[in-house]
C-alpha positions in Angstrom: -30.0 270.1 94.6 -28.2 272.5 92.1 -27.9 275.1 94.8 -26.5 272.6 97.2 -23.9 271.4 94.7 -22.9 275.0 94.0 -22.3 275.5 97.7 -20.2 272.3 97.9 -18.1 273.4 94.9 -17.6 276.8 96.4 -16.5 275.3 99.7 -14.1 273.0 98.0 -12.6 275.9 96.0 -11.9 278.0 99.1 -11.2 275.5 101.8 -7.4 275.4 101.2 -6.8 278.9 102.3 -6.4 280.0 105.9 -9.2 282.1 107.4 -8.1 285.7 107.8 -9.9 288.8 109.2 -9.0 292.4 108.7 -7.5 294.0 111.8 -9.3 297.0 113.1 -10.6 298.5 116.3 -12.8 295.5 117.0 -11.5 292.8 119.2 -9.7 289.8 117.7 -8.0 286.8 119.2 -4.3 287.6 120.0 -1.6 285.5 121.6 0.7 287.2 124.1 3.9 285.1 124.5 6.0 285.6 127.6 8.6 282.8 127.5 8.9 280.1 130.2 6.9 280.2 133.4 9.8 280.8 135.8 8.8 277.8 137.8 5.6 279.4 139.1 2.5 277.3 139.8 -0.2 277.3 137.2 -2.5 279.4 139.5 0.2 282.1 140.1 1.1 282.2 136.4 -2.6 282.7 135.5 -2.9 285.5 138.1 0.1 287.3 136.6 -1.4 287.0 133.2 -4.6 288.6 134.4 -2.6 291.4 136.1 -0.8 292.1 132.8 -4.0 292.0 130.8 -5.7 294.4 133.1 -3.3 297.1 132.1 -5.1 297.5 128.8 -8.7 297.3 130.2 -10.4 299.8 132.5 -12.0 297.2 134.7 -10.6 293.8 136.0 -13.8 292.0 135.0 -13.2 293.0 131.4 -9.8 291.3 131.4 -11.4 288.1 132.8 -14.0 288.2 130.1 -11.4 288.8 127.4 -9.0 286.0 128.2 -9.5 282.7 126.4 -6.6 280.7 127.6 -3.8 281.1 130.2 -0.8 279.0 129.1 0.6 278.3 132.5 2.5 275.0 132.6 4.6 274.1 129.6 5.4 277.8 129.0 3.9 281.2 129.8 1.5 283.3 127.8 -2.2 283.8 127.1 -4.8 284.2 124.4 -7.3 287.0 124.6 -9.7 289.2 122.6 -7.8 292.4 122.0 -8.2 295.3 119.6 -5.1 296.6 117.7 -4.4 299.4 120.2 -4.4 297.0 123.2 -2.2 294.5 121.3 0.3 297.2 120.4 0.4 298.4 124.0 1.1 294.9 125.3 3.7 294.3 122.6 5.8 297.2 124.0 5.4 296.0 127.6 8.6 294.8 129.4 8.6 291.0 129.7 6.5 290.4 126.6 8.4 288.5 124.0 5.8 288.7 121.2 2.1 289.5 120.5 0.5 288.2 117.3 -2.9 287.6 115.8 -4.2 284.0 116.2 -4.5 282.7 112.7 -6.7 279.8 111.5 -4.5 276.9 110.4 -5.6 273.9 108.4 -4.9 270.1 108.3 -2.6 268.8 105.6 -4.5 266.2 104.3 -0.4 249.2 105.9 2.0 248.9 103.1 4.1 251.9 103.9 5.8 250.3 106.9 6.7 247.2 105.0 8.1 249.5 102.3 10.4 251.1 104.8 11.5 247.8 106.3 9.4 247.5 109.4 7.9 244.1 108.8 4.7 242.9 110.5 6.4 239.8 112.1 9.0 242.1 113.6 6.3 244.3 115.2 4.3 241.4 116.6 7.2 239.5 117.9 8.0 239.8 121.6 11.6 240.6 121.9 14.1 242.6 124.0 16.1 243.5 120.9 16.3 247.2 120.6 14.9 247.4 117.0 11.8 245.4 118.1 10.7 247.6 121.0 8.4 249.6 118.7 7.5 252.4 121.1 7.1 250.5 124.4 5.6 253.0 126.9 6.4 256.1 124.8 3.5 258.5 124.7 2.7 260.2 121.4 0.4 263.3 121.5 -1.5 263.9 118.3 -2.9 267.4 117.7 -5.6 267.0 115.1 -9.4 266.5 114.6 -9.8 264.0 117.5 -10.2 260.2 117.5 -12.7 257.5 116.8 -12.0 255.4 120.0 -13.8 252.3 118.8 -11.4 251.7 116.0 -9.4 248.5 116.1 -6.3 250.7 116.0 -6.9 251.9 119.5 -8.2 248.8 121.2 -6.8 247.7 124.6 -4.4 244.8 124.5 -3.4 242.3 127.2 0.2 242.8 126.3 0.1 246.4 127.5 1.3 247.0 131.0 -0.1 249.7 133.2 -0.2 253.2 132.0 3.2 254.8 132.4 3.7 256.5 135.8 5.0 259.6 134.0 1.6 260.3 132.5 -0.2 263.2 134.1 -3.0 263.8 131.6 -6.6 263.0 131.5 -9.5 261.8 129.4 -12.3 264.3 129.3 -16.0 263.8 128.8 -18.0 265.2 125.9 -20.5 264.5 123.2 -20.7 260.8 122.6 -17.4 260.4 124.4 -17.4 258.6 127.8 -13.9 258.3 129.3 -14.9 255.1 131.0 -15.3 253.3 127.7 -13.4 255.5 125.2 -10.0 255.5 127.0 -7.9 252.5 127.9 -4.2 251.5 128.2 -3.7 252.3 124.5 -5.7 255.6 124.2 -4.6 257.0 127.6 -5.7 260.6 127.2 -8.1 262.8 125.2 -8.8 266.6 125.4 -10.5 269.1 123.2 -10.1 272.9 122.6 -12.8 275.2 121.2 -12.3 278.7 122.7 -10.1 280.1 119.9 -12.2 278.5 117.1 -15.5 279.7 118.4 -14.2 283.2 119.1 -13.1 283.5 115.4 -15.6 281.4 113.5 -18.7 281.4 115.8 -20.5 278.7 117.8 -19.8 275.1 116.8 -22.8 273.5 115.0 -23.4 270.1 116.4 -27.2 269.9 115.7 -26.7 268.3 112.2 -24.3 265.7 113.5 -21.4 267.2 111.5 -19.3 267.7 114.7 -18.9 266.5 118.3 -18.2 268.9 121.1 -15.7 266.3 122.5 -12.5 264.5 121.5 -14.5 262.3 119.1 -13.4 262.7 115.5 -16.0 263.6 112.9 -13.7 264.5 110.0 -11.5 261.3 110.0 -8.2 263.1 109.7 -7.2 262.7 113.3 -8.2 259.1 113.5 -6.1 258.4 110.3 -3.0 260.2 111.5 -3.1 258.7 115.0 -3.5 255.1 113.7 -0.6 255.7 111.2 1.7 256.8 114.0 0.9 254.4 116.9 -2.1 252.2 115.8 -2.2 248.6 117.1 -1.9 245.7 114.7 -5.3 245.2 113.0 -5.6 242.2 110.7 -7.8 242.1 107.6 -7.9 245.9 107.0 -8.8 247.0 103.5 -10.6 249.8 101.6 -13.6 248.0 100.0 -11.3 245.0 99.3 -8.3 247.1 98.1 -4.9 247.3 99.8 -5.8 244.4 102.1 -3.5 243.3 104.9 -2.7 244.1 108.5 -2.9 247.8 109.3 -0.6 249.1 112.1 1.2 252.2 113.1 5.0 252.6 113.2 5.0 252.3 117.0 2.2 249.9 117.7 3.1 249.5 121.4 3.3 253.2 122.1 0.5 255.0 124.0 -1.7 257.6 122.4 -2.9 261.0 123.8 -5.3 262.9 121.6 -5.7 266.7 121.6 -8.5 267.9 119.4 -7.7 271.3 118.1 -9.2 271.2 114.6 -12.9 271.4 113.8 -15.0 270.6 110.7 -15.9 273.7 108.8 -16.5 274.1 105.0 -15.5 270.5 104.3 -12.1 270.8 106.0 -10.5 270.9 109.4 -9.7 274.4 110.7 -7.5 274.9 113.7 -7.0 278.1 115.8 -3.5 279.2 116.9 -5.0 279.9 120.4 -6.3 276.3 120.7 -3.1 274.7 119.3 -1.0 276.6 121.8 -3.3 275.5 124.7 -3.0 271.9 123.5 0.8 272.2 123.4 0.8 273.6 127.0 -1.2 270.7 128.2 0.7 268.1 126.3 4.1 269.1 127.7 2.8 268.9 131.2 0.8 265.7 130.6 4.1 263.9 129.9 4.1 263.2 126.1 7.4 262.2 124.5 6.5 263.0 120.9 4.0 265.6 119.5 2.6 264.9 116.0 0.8 267.9 114.3 -0.3 267.5 110.7 -1.4 271.1 110.3 -0.1 274.5 109.2 -0.7 277.7 107.2 0.8 278.5 103.8 3.2 281.4 103.2 3.6 284.3 103.8 4.9 282.8 107.0 5.2 284.7 110.3 8.7 285.3 111.9 10.0 282.5 114.0 8.4 282.3 117.5 5.3 284.1 116.2 3.1 281.1 115.6 1.6 278.5 117.9 3.5 275.6 116.3 6.9 277.2 116.6 6.4 278.4 120.2 5.1 274.9 121.1 7.9 273.1 119.4 10.5 275.5 121.0 9.4 274.6 124.5 8.9 271.0 123.6 12.6 270.9 122.5 13.6 272.3 125.9 11.7 269.6 127.7 13.2 266.8 125.5 9.9 266.3 123.5 10.2 265.6 119.8 7.8 267.8 117.8 7.0 266.6 114.2 5.1 268.6 111.6 3.8 268.3 108.1 5.5 270.4 105.4 2.3 271.4 103.7 0.5 270.5 100.4 1.3 273.6 98.3 3.9 272.0 95.9 5.6 271.8 93.5 6.3 275.5 93.6 9.4 276.6 95.5 9.5 278.2 99.0 6.0 277.0 100.0 7.2 274.8 102.9 5.6 275.4 106.3 6.6 274.8 109.9 10.2 275.9 109.3 11.6 276.4 112.8 14.9 274.5 113.5 13.5 272.9 116.7 10.7 271.2 114.8 11.0 268.2 112.5 9.3 268.9 109.1 8.2 266.1 106.8 7.6 266.1 103.1 5.5 263.4 101.4 6.5 260.7 98.9 5.1 257.6 97.3 5.4 253.9 98.1 5.6 251.0 95.7 1.8 250.1 95.7 -0.5 250.9 92.9 -4.1 250.3 92.0 -4.2 249.6 88.3 -7.6 249.8 86.6 -7.9 248.5 83.0 -9.9 250.7 80.6 -11.0 248.8 77.5 -12.3 251.0 74.7 -15.0 249.9 72.2 -12.2 249.2 69.6 -10.6 246.7 72.1 -7.7 249.0 72.8 -6.7 248.8 76.5 -5.3 251.5 78.7 -4.2 251.0 82.3 -5.2 253.8 84.6 -5.5 253.9 88.4 -8.5 254.1 90.7 -10.5 252.5 93.5 -13.3 250.9 91.6 -14.9 247.9 93.4 -17.2 247.0 90.5 -16.8 246.9 86.8 -18.5 249.5 84.6 -19.7 249.3 81.0 -21.1 252.5 79.6 -21.2 254.8 76.6 -18.2 257.2 76.6 -18.4 261.0 76.0 -16.0 263.8 75.7 -16.4 266.7 78.2 -16.8 269.2 75.4 -20.3 267.9 74.7 -21.4 268.3 78.3 -19.6 271.5 79.4 -19.5 274.9 77.8 -15.8 275.0 77.0 -15.0 271.4 77.9 -13.9 272.3 81.4 -15.5 269.8 83.9 -16.8 272.3 86.4 -20.3 272.7 87.8 -20.7 276.3 86.5 -19.9 275.1 82.9 -22.5 272.3 82.8 -24.9 272.9 79.9 -26.0 269.5 78.6 -27.1 267.0 81.2 -28.6 264.7 78.5 -25.2 264.3 76.9 -23.8 263.0 80.2 -26.7 261.0 81.5 -25.7 257.4 82.2 -22.3 257.9 80.4 -18.7 258.0 81.5 -17.2 261.4 80.8 -13.6 262.1 79.8 -12.3 265.2 81.7 -9.0 266.9 81.5 -7.2 268.7 84.4 -7.0 271.9 82.2 -3.7 273.2 83.4 -4.4 272.2 87.0 -7.6 274.4 87.3 -9.9 271.3 87.6 -9.5 268.8 90.4 -10.7 265.2 90.1 -13.1 265.9 93.0 -14.5 268.9 91.2 -14.9 267.0 87.9 -16.7 264.2 89.8 -19.1 266.7 91.3 -19.8 268.2 87.9 -20.3 264.9 86.2 -22.6 263.7 89.1 -24.7 266.9 88.6 -25.0 266.0 85.0 -26.2 262.4 85.9 -23.1 260.9 84.5 -22.1 257.4 85.5 -18.4 258.1 86.1 -15.2 260.0 85.2 -12.0 259.3 83.4 -9.7 262.1 84.6 -6.6 263.0 82.7 -3.8 264.9 84.3 0.0 265.4 83.7 2.0 262.3 84.4 3.8 264.1 87.2 0.4 264.9 88.9 -1.5 261.7 88.1 -2.7 259.9 91.2 -5.3 257.4 92.3 -7.1 259.5 94.8 -10.6 258.2 95.4 -13.7 260.3 94.8 -17.3 259.9 95.9 -18.2 259.2 92.2 -16.5 256.4 90.2 -13.2 257.9 88.9 -10.3 256.5 87.0 -7.1 258.5 86.6 -4.9 258.5 83.5 -2.1 260.7 82.3 -2.4 263.3 79.5 -1.1 260.9 76.8 -3.6 258.2 77.7 -6.3 260.8 77.9 -5.4 262.1 74.4 -5.6 258.5 73.0 -9.1 258.1 74.6 -10.1 261.5 73.1 -9.0 260.4 69.6 -11.1 257.2 69.9 -14.2 259.2 71.0 -13.9 261.5 68.0 -13.3 258.7 65.5 -16.2 256.5 66.7 -19.9 257.0 66.0 -20.9 255.3 69.2 -17.9 255.2 71.7 -18.1 252.8 74.6 -15.9 251.8 77.4 -15.5 248.9 79.8 -13.7 249.6 83.1 -12.5 246.6 85.1 -12.4 246.5 88.9 -9.2 248.0 90.4 -6.5 245.7 91.6 -3.7 246.0 94.2 -0.2 245.6 92.8 3.0 245.9 94.9 6.6 246.3 93.8 6.1 247.1 90.1 6.6 250.9 90.1 9.7 252.9 91.0 9.4 254.3 94.6 9.8 256.4 96.5 9.1 259.6 94.4 8.2 263.0 95.8 4.5 263.6 95.9 3.6 266.4 93.5 1.7 268.3 96.2 4.4 268.2 98.8 5.6 271.7 99.7 9.2 272.5 98.8 12.0 274.7 100.2 13.9 276.8 100.6 12.5 278.4 103.7 11.6 282.1 103.3 11.8 282.7 107.1 15.1 281.1 107.9 16.9 280.2 104.6 20.0 278.9 106.3 18.0 276.1 107.9 17.2 273.2 105.5 13.4 272.6 105.2 11.8 270.1 104.8 14.0 267.9 107.0 13.1 264.5 105.5 10.4 262.8 103.4 8.2 259.8 104.3 5.2 257.9 102.7 2.3 260.2 102.2 0.4 259.0 99.1 -2.6 256.6 99.4 -1.9 255.6 103.0 -4.4 253.1 104.4 -5.4 253.8 108.1 -8.3 253.9 110.5 -11.4 256.0 109.7 -14.6 256.8 111.5 -17.5 254.8 110.0 -19.8 257.8 110.4 -17.6 259.8 108.0 -17.7 259.1 104.3 -14.3 258.3 102.7 -14.3 261.7 101.0 -16.1 263.7 103.7 -18.3 265.1 101.0 -22.0 265.1 102.0 -23.0 263.5 98.7 -20.9 260.4 99.6 -23.0 258.0 101.5 -20.4 255.2 101.8 -19.1 254.0 105.1 -15.7 252.4 105.9 -13.5 251.7 108.9 -10.3 252.1 106.8 -9.6 254.8 104.3 -6.9 255.8 101.8 -5.7 259.4 102.3 -2.8 261.5 100.9 -0.9 264.5 102.0 2.0 265.6 104.2 -0.6 265.0 106.9 0.0 261.3 106.3 3.8 261.5 106.1 4.1 263.4 109.3 2.7 260.6 111.6 5.0 258.1 109.8 8.0 260.0 111.2 6.2 260.6 114.5 5.9 256.8 114.9 9.6 256.3 114.0 10.5 259.0 116.5 8.6 257.1 119.2 10.5 253.9 118.3 13.8 255.8 118.6 12.8 257.3 121.9 11.9 253.8 123.2 15.4 252.6 122.3 17.3 255.8 123.2 15.1 257.5 125.9 17.9 260.0 126.8 18.4 261.3 123.2 17.5 264.9 122.7 15.0 266.0 120.0 18.0 267.3 118.0 19.7 263.9 118.2 16.5 262.1 117.1 16.2 264.5 114.1 19.9 264.0 113.3 19.5 260.2 113.3 16.6 260.5 110.9 18.4 263.0 108.6 21.9 261.5 108.4 20.6 258.0 107.6 18.1 259.1 105.0 18.5 258.1 101.4 18.0 259.9 98.0 17.4 256.9 95.7 14.4 254.9 94.7 14.2 251.1 94.5 15.7 251.1 91.0 18.9 252.8 92.3 18.1 256.0 90.5 17.7 259.4 92.3 14.1 259.7 93.3 11.9 261.8 91.1 10.5 265.2 92.2 6.8 264.8 91.5 5.1 267.7 89.7 8.4 268.3 87.8 10.6 266.4 85.3 13.8 266.7 87.5 15.5 264.5 90.1 14.7 265.3 93.7 17.0 267.6 95.6 17.3 268.8 99.2 14.5 271.4 98.8 12.2 268.6 97.8 13.0 265.9 100.4 15.4 267.5 102.9 18.1 265.0 103.7 16.1 262.3 102.0 13.7 259.4 102.6 13.6 258.1 106.2 15.1 254.7 106.9 13.7 253.6 110.3 16.1 250.7 111.0 19.3 252.7 110.2 18.0 255.6 112.2 18.1 253.4 115.3 21.9 253.1 114.9 23.2 256.2 113.1 26.7 256.1 114.5 27.1 259.9 114.8 24.5 262.5 115.6 24.5 266.3 115.5 23.2 267.4 118.9 22.3 270.9 119.7 22.2 272.1 123.3 20.7 275.2 125.0 23.7 277.4 124.2 23.4 276.5 120.5 19.8 277.8 120.5 20.7 280.9 122.5 23.1 281.9 119.8 20.5 281.2 117.1 18.0 283.4 118.9 20.7 286.1 119.1 21.1 285.9 115.3 17.3 286.5 115.0 17.7 289.8 116.8 16.3 288.8 120.2 17.7 290.7 123.2 19.5 288.9 126.0 16.6 289.8 128.3 14.0 288.2 125.9 16.2 285.1 125.5 16.5 284.7 129.3 12.7 284.7 129.5 12.4 282.1 126.7 15.2 279.6 127.6 14.9 277.4 130.7 17.5 278.5 133.3 19.8 275.5 133.1 22.7 275.6 135.5 25.7 277.6 134.2 23.9 278.4 130.9 25.4 281.4 129.2 22.5 283.5 127.7 24.7 286.3 126.4 24.9 287.3 122.8 28.2 287.8 120.9 29.1 291.4 120.6 28.8 291.4 116.8 25.0 290.7 117.0 24.9 286.9 117.1 26.2 283.9 115.4 25.1 283.1 111.8 22.3 280.6 111.3 24.7 278.3 109.5 26.6 277.8 112.8 23.6 276.2 114.5 24.7 272.5 114.8 22.2 271.3 112.3 22.4 268.0 110.3 22.6 270.0 107.0 24.6 273.0 105.8 22.9 275.7 103.7 24.7 278.8 102.4 22.1 280.8 100.6 24.3 283.9 99.9 27.8 282.7 99.2 29.8 285.7 97.9 33.2 284.5 99.1 34.9 281.8 101.1 32.9 280.6 104.2 33.9 278.1 106.8 31.2 276.3 108.8 31.8 274.3 112.0 29.9 271.1 112.9 30.2 268.9 116.0 29.2 265.3 116.0 28.6 262.9 119.0 29.5 259.2 118.8 26.4 257.2 119.8 27.5 253.9 118.2 28.2 250.8 120.2 31.9 251.0 119.3 33.4 253.7 121.5 36.9 253.3 119.9 35.6 254.4 116.5 37.5 256.2 113.7 35.4 258.1 111.1 36.8 259.2 107.8 35.5 261.4 105.1 34.6 259.0 102.3 32.8 261.6 100.0 32.8 265.3 99.5 30.4 266.1 96.6 30.9 269.8 96.0 27.8 271.7 94.7 28.2 272.7 91.1 30.0 276.0 90.9 31.6 275.7 94.4 34.5 273.9 96.0 34.0 272.3 99.4 36.9 271.1 101.6 36.6 269.3 104.9 39.1 269.4 107.7 40.1 267.3 109.5 39.5 264.3 107.3 39.5 261.9 110.2 37.6 261.9 113.6 38.9 259.6 116.3 36.7 258.6 119.3 38.2 256.7 122.3 36.6 254.7 125.0 39.4 255.9 127.4 37.3 259.0 128.0 34.5 256.7 129.4 30.8 256.9 129.4 30.3 257.2 125.6 28.9 260.2 123.9 32.3 261.6 123.0 32.3 264.6 120.7 34.5 265.8 117.8 34.3 268.8 115.5 35.1 269.4 111.9 35.0 272.3 109.5 33.7 272.7 106.0 35.1 275.5 103.9 33.2 276.4 100.8 34.6 278.7 98.0 32.7 280.0 95.0 34.0 278.4 91.7 31.8 280.3 89.3 30.2 283.7 88.7 26.5 283.8 89.5 23.7 286.0 90.5 22.3 283.1 92.5 20.9 279.6 91.9 21.0 276.8 94.4 23.3 273.8 93.8 23.5 270.7 95.9 26.2 268.5 97.3 27.0 266.4 100.4 29.6 265.4 103.0 29.7 261.7 104.0 31.6 260.2 107.0 32.0 256.5 107.6 33.6 254.1 110.1 33.3 251.2 107.7 29.8 250.3 109.0 27.8 253.5 109.6 27.3 256.0 106.8 26.7 259.6 108.1 25.5 261.8 105.2 25.1 265.6 105.5 23.5 267.6 102.7 25.3 270.7 101.5 23.3 273.4 99.7 25.0 276.5 98.2 23.8 279.5 96.3 26.7 281.5 94.8 25.9 285.3 94.7 29.1 286.9 93.6 27.8 288.6 90.4 25.9 291.8 90.9 22.9 292.7 88.8 24.9 294.9 86.4 27.0 291.9 85.5 30.3 293.3 86.7 32.5 290.7 88.3 33.1 291.1 92.0 36.9 290.9 92.5 37.8 289.2 95.7 40.6 287.1 96.9 38.1 284.3 97.4 36.3 284.4 94.1 37.4 282.6 91.0 36.7 283.1 87.2 36.2 279.3 86.7 32.6 279.6 85.5 32.4 275.9 84.7 32.5 275.1 88.4 33.4 271.9 90.2 31.9 268.5 89.7 28.8 268.0 91.9 25.3 266.7 92.2 22.1 267.8 90.5 21.3 271.6 90.5 18.0 273.3 90.6 17.3 276.7 89.0 
């Protein structure tokens, strides 16, 4: 048993990192990206791929054996086993946009909809009102670990009409997955992808029941995310009696298509770039309207259009499909945000106003309120970790005194973040302990469940318990069952684990875009998977709490499905804009939401434009749209040639694919719903164009607020935008300019402001992020006509070092 536990701890310690192999002369999985497919049939596209691949092999049969996938529908490219020489040769071949190693990505692992204003009675009511459509006939494709089709979240419903005629996908057969019974008018499609995973990791092991060679979910992650996005209303859902109520997705009337690209390995879900890109290719041709992908790889990030998610999202954008991604779970450090392309929608994670208080009563009758998921009361002796572990650190390798822990509750400390609650629970379990009181910083304290009874307290509370233990000859503790409490804690707040900006790949594009609920989210779960997915955990549940940007991502995917059902002609850029410009920065106490893991208020690098507001996003008033030409100019700024751009961008009539003579437009001029100037040495003017999508075609919008970032002056012109119904048809556009001038001397720190437009009803907010860099390293002032010696700066919002 000790050896088994050591292997479990080892797996937990290393599962958060992507799998990498050292390049060499041996063959590895590479992706060769060729752009769009020029309107060729899938068979002709595949034939052209084999012809290209044959150039680096001596025999045609070798090329056929090397190719894993031919991406021949949504875009053009292929995945193949290549050595470094072959990859380099193809990279220099005319018509090839990029060649890159397929990496192994990982998954980013109820009440939340009420918290955001989508009430159950609204979702169940049959109505033609636009805010009550809730995803009717919108198809959401979820790229994840599969689905448990028997869950109540995916049941067929008599209210569903026939499967939309636009659907071209399929439901494939596999291990314990029969399309005749698994798929229905709710779960309309299911596929799985293994070629990339098995080429890099080895054959999938299904003999021990730890995986299914089919779309069926063994890990639970995919079932959870899918039900969060589009799950049907399921009454009486709870996690062992906690968080009880009706579970449902954000778009409960939307249809679901599942693409299993992640597989159970070393206690986590691992996902090959090659498989992800194959799923994107199928999803775009199957007819999905929204793609939800709660996966990614931590920095260092690859250049744009050199990852599966960015290529998939780029072609999804061109086809009008909204692609939503998780920001990653590597916070609170700066610049760890993932999935940073401007054509994807990147979601941070935040809390909701639900807690699970658990009363701890010490032997001296002092009471402390922690948080946990305890179904039963516990009364045991209490012991400090220093009597059980070598240096008091609750890890398996430090365990020296099982007798001291046996039958007792052990107080453990996070020890500067080096010990997780799961790791402490494993170590205490190995010592035959009865349970854990786990103390962490107040900014990191959570109520994440563990396979062994665990109650979470902050460091102050933990210190008070430690004092009691040391002052008592026979310390004891009584832990009461956990309760569910709503509305008694400030929310939202940024989750401490949520990855933060700025983007290291494209710093002039704000990432993340928005934040949404991602802490202790209750959703569907496979009953054959334990709540913690740890082999020692023998419990079974059909509903589970989980936390991560993996959980916040499907919240926004569900909202995007609702928006698409109300506004089916809106582009992905318009949907993103509606979510960003209507987002808010304040918690339910009217204070700026807190940035978890820190002691500061949240800023745009923590939450993007702010927390999503589903109902306001349905009627944003104005949107920042971005057409094909906008993205051509953006690609020019990245250094792509006109020839490469023509191969990537669909040939829309009259589309100008030329680049400006100076080498391309700056990133800031992409018509994005945020303005980021990361290197402001002098005055800069940025143009933005808005489209009136409100019901009032004769609208007048005025600037009601310009909050200049500290140390900069922002001016907006014109101050008024007039839209007229005389132009007919709606969708009239108007442009404005923001001029930003340094108002301090600085070597560079980011400061935050905003520009707000209003017509008296709608409030359209645009974040403004500036980093003044007009002071060189030697401290000598740069004298320019645009710089100023006013080191005090202008009034503004909160700044982050």
